[in-house]
C-alpha positions as CSV (number, residue, x, y, z in Angstrom):
1,M,190.1,5.3,188.7
2,L,187.7,8.1,190.6
3,D,185.6,6.9,193.4
4,P,181.6,7.5,192.6
5,V,181.9,10.9,194.8
6,T,184.5,12.6,193.7
7,A,182.6,11.3,190.4
8,A,179.5,12.5,190.9
9,I,181.5,16.3,192.3
10,V,183.6,16.3,189.3
11,I,180.5,15.7,186.6
12,G,178.9,18.2,189.1
13,G,181.3,20.7,188.7
14,T,181.7,20.4,185.1
15,A,178.1,20.9,184.3
16,A,178.2,24.0,186.3
17,V,181.1,25.6,184.6
18,G,179.2,24.3,181.0
19,G,176.2,26.1,182.3
20,V,178.1,29.2,183.3
21,V,180.2,29.5,180.2
22,S,176.5,28.8,177.9
23,G,174.7,31.3,179.9
24,E,177.9,34.0,179.4
25,K,177.8,33.3,175.4
26,A,173.7,33.6,175.6
27,R,174.2,37.0,177.5
28,S,177.3,38.2,175.2
29,A,174.9,37.5,171.7
30,Q,172.1,39.3,174.0
31,K,173.8,41.9,174.3
32,K,175.0,42.5,170.5
33,A,171.8,41.6,169.7
34,S,170.7,44.5,171.6
35,K,173.4,46.8,170.1
36,K,171.8,45.6,166.3
37,Q,168.4,47.0,167.2
38,E,169.8,50.9,168.8
39,R,171.9,51.4,165.8
40,Q,168.8,50.5,163.6
41,A,166.6,52.7,165.5
42,R,168.9,55.3,164.9
43,L,169.2,54.1,161.4
44,Q,165.6,55.0,160.8
45,S,165.5,58.1,163.3
46,A,168.1,59.2,160.9
47,R,166.2,58.6,158.2
48,D,163.1,59.9,159.4
49,A,164.6,63.8,160.3
50,M,165.9,63.2,156.9
51,S,162.1,62.9,155.5
52,Q,160.9,65.5,158.0
53,V,163.1,68.4,156.4
54,R,162.6,67.3,153.1
55,Q,158.4,67.8,153.6
56,Q,159.7,71.2,155.3
57,R,161.8,72.7,152.5
58,I,158.5,71.2,149.7
59,A,156.1,72.9,151.8
60,Q,157.7,76.3,152.2
61,A,158.6,76.5,148.6
62,Q,155.0,75.6,147.8
63,I,154.1,78.3,150.2
64,M,156.7,80.8,148.4
65,Q,155.6,79.4,145.2
66,G,152.5,80.3,145.8
67,A,152.7,83.6,147.0
68,A,155.0,84.4,144.2
69,T,152.5,83.4,141.7
70,Q,149.5,86.3,143.6
71,G,152.4,89.0,144.0
72,T,152.2,88.1,147.5
73,Q,155.4,87.1,149.1
74,S,155.8,89.7,151.2
75,S,152.1,89.2,153.1
76,S,151.5,88.5,156.6
77,A,150.1,85.3,155.5
78,A,152.9,84.0,153.1
79,Q,155.6,84.4,156.0
80,G,153.5,83.0,158.9
81,G,152.6,80.0,156.7
82,Y,156.1,79.7,155.9
83,S,157.2,80.2,159.6
84,A,154.1,77.8,161.1
85,V,155.7,75.2,158.5
86,G,159.4,75.6,160.4
87,A,157.9,75.6,163.2
88,L,156.2,72.1,163.0
89,T,159.2,70.4,161.6
90,S,161.5,71.8,164.4
91,G,158.7,70.2,166.8
92,N,158.7,66.8,165.0
93,M,162.7,67.1,165.2
94,Q,162.4,67.7,168.9
95,F,160.1,64.0,169.1
96,L,162.9,62.6,166.9
97,N,165.5,63.3,169.4
98,Q,163.7,62.5,172.5
99,M,162.6,58.8,170.6
100,D,166.3,58.3,170.1
101,S,167.3,59.0,173.5
102,M,164.9,56.6,174.6
103,N,166.1,54.4,173.2
104,S,169.2,54.5,173.7
105,Q,168.0,54.7,177.8
106,I,166.2,51.8,177.0
107,S,169.1,50.0,175.7
108,G,171.7,50.2,178.6
109,L,168.7,49.7,181.1
110,M,168.2,46.0,178.8
111,Q,172.4,45.3,179.0
112,T,172.6,46.0,182.6
113,S,169.6,44.1,183.5
114,Q,171.1,41.1,181.0
115,R,174.3,41.1,183.6
116,Y,172.5,40.7,186.8
117,A,170.5,37.8,185.0
118,G,173.8,36.3,184.5
119,Q,175.9,37.2,187.6
120,A,172.3,35.4,188.9
121,N,173.0,32.2,186.8
122,M,176.7,32.2,187.9
123,Y,175.8,32.1,191.7
124,N,172.8,29.7,190.7
125,A,175.1,26.9,189.2
126,A,177.7,27.8,192.2
127,A,174.9,27.3,194.9
128,N,174.1,24.3,193.3
129,L,177.5,22.6,193.2
130,A,178.1,23.6,196.7
131,I,174.8,21.7,197.6
132,Q,175.7,18.7,195.6
133,G,179.2,18.5,197.1
134,S,177.5,18.8,200.6
135,A,174.8,15.8,199.6
136,L,177.2,13.9,198.3
137,A,179.9,14.1,201.1
138,S,177.2,13.5,204.0
139,A,176.1,10.1,202.5
140,P,176.5,7.4,204.8
141,T,179.4,4.5,204.0
142,T,180.3,1.9,205.8
143,P,183.9,0.9,206.4
144,A,185.4,-1.4,204.0
145,G,184.3,-5.7,204.6
146,N,181.8,-4.2,207.4
147,T,178.7,-5.1,206.4
148,G,177.2,-3.8,209.5
149,A,175.9,-6.7,211.0
150,G,175.5,-6.8,214.7
151,A,175.0,-3.1,215.1
152,T,172.3,-1.5,215.7
153,S,169.9,1.2,214.2
154,A,171.6,3.6,217.1
155,T,175.1,3.0,216.3
156,R,174.6,2.8,212.5
157,N,173.9,6.0,210.4
158,I,171.5,4.8,208.0
159,G,169.4,7.9,208.0
160,I,166.3,7.4,210.3
161,L,165.4,10.9,212.4
């Protein structure tokens, strides 16, 4: 059978280890969720890019159809309109690429933050365990069979400062 001090240290250590393990599991789950969110953002970005290209092709086809109907296919107005749609689409695609890049950077920074938070939790658990152990180790004790009768407060450790 364990004495009360040893039992308290074992219980405190077990609780600290349990806290660290739970913290690691939470951090791992958060990391997986972050990866899923990043993938979701990339898929949405790819869908937006496909939509931009589709809209570009439709707009350019409409311009060319209108110019062909009027017999002005080689006019500067038709060519300028066609080019303007292409330039607008190119700008939109650049924007989508920048957003995708920023989302990736944000995800990386969030993972770094989670890693540091996990490390901080582990250090806090270790510090709490050390504090508990030192408090139990410095608890006043009396030898077996000695009731302390006849001793003065100056010779007994009774916690009076």
